[in-house]
N, C-alpha and C positions, 0 to 999 in steps of 0.2 A: 207452386204445386202444378202437377200435371192435370190435364183435363179429367182423367179418370179419378184422380184424388179429389178434385173439386166436385165432381159428380157424386162422390160418396161422402162428402163432408157432413151433410146433415144426418147420415145414417150412423155416424160414429157415436157409440154409446159413451156417456161419461158418468162419473159417480161410482164406478166400480174399479177396484184395484186387482181383483182376482184374475181377470183376463190378461192384464199387463204382467202380472207375476207369472202366470203360466207361459206366456210368450217368452219372457226373459229366460225361463228355465229351459224352454225349447232351444233358445239360442245358446245356452250353456252346453246343452247336449251336442249341438252342431260344432261348437268349439272343441269339445272333447274328441269328437269324431275326427275333426280336421287335425288336431294335435296328434292323434294316434296314427293317422295316415301319413303325416309329415315325418313322424319318427320311424315308421316302418318302411315307407317308400318315398324318399325325398324327391325322386324324379317325377312323381305323379302330381306335383304341385301345379296350381294354375299359373298362367302367365300373369305376372304382376307389373311388369314394366318392359317397354320396348324402346330402345334408343336408336334413332336414325340420324346419321350424319349425311350432309349434302356436300356437294362440291366435286372436285376432281376424283377424290377417293371415297365416293358415297358407300355407306355400309349400314347394315342393320345389326343390332345386337339385342338379343332377347335375354332378359335377366329374370330368373325365377328366384324368389326368396321365400324363406319359410315365413308363413304368416305369424304375426305376433299374437298367438292364441292366448298366452298367459296374460298379456295386457288386456285383451278383449274380455277374458274371463274375470279379471280383477275389476274391470269396469262394470260388467254384468252383476257380479256379486255385490258390489257397492250399491248399484241401483236396486237390486232385490232387497238389500238390507234397509235402504231408505223407504221403499214401498211397504215393506213389512212393518217398519216402525210407524209409518203413517197409518197403516191399517190398524195396528194395535192402539194408536192414539184415538182413532175414530171409534173403535169398539169401546175403549175406556170412557170416552165422552158420552157414548150412548148409555152406558151404565149410570154415569153421573147425572145426566139430564133426562134420561128416559126417552130421548128422541132418536129417530132413525137417522143414521149418518147420511143415507142417500137423500132423505128429505132435506137434511141440513145443506147438503151440497147443492140440491136443486134451488133451495131458498137463496143461497149465496149467489148462484148464477142469475136468478131472477132479479135480485137486488142490484147486481152489477149491470144487468141490462137496463133496469130502471134508471140507475145513475147515469148511464151513457145517454139515455133518451132525454133526461132532464138537462144534462150538459149540452146536448145537441140543440134542444129547444132554447136554452139560455143563450147559446151562440147566435141562433136565428133572431131572438128577441133583441140582442145587443146590436146586431147588424141592422135590424129594422129601426131601432132607436137612432143609430147613426144616420141612417137615411132620412128619418124625420127631422133630425136636427139640421141636416144640410139643407132641407127644403124650407123649414120654418124660419121666420126672422128671429134674430137674436133679441131676447128680452132686454129692456133697458134696465140698467142698474138702479137700485133704489137709493 
């Protein structure tokens, strides 16, 4: 991650799919616009590759290619479908249990953090026990 991404890490909201869905739909609109531009004016495409050869006959070749907008859109639509299904499942579980899905997500996150803390403490205790065994004399067998 970049420094800017690390700085904003704690500000990232979790537990909501709506923002991700909106963002994916914005990306779909970008793909549609790029696809339209590529179809209407192929010469306006961005540089996608530059090949440079060295040696006696050094040269540079600039290659522009049509972006794979259909592949991008297929991926985006698949991601949107997955998030929509997850969102529908959360809404259905809310109706079944009467619990708020965001509260459920928070409880799951807190449980994961608690499990990590217990695991970390257990590792520290195990390391401490090994150090104690190394220092203490071996008990005699009965």
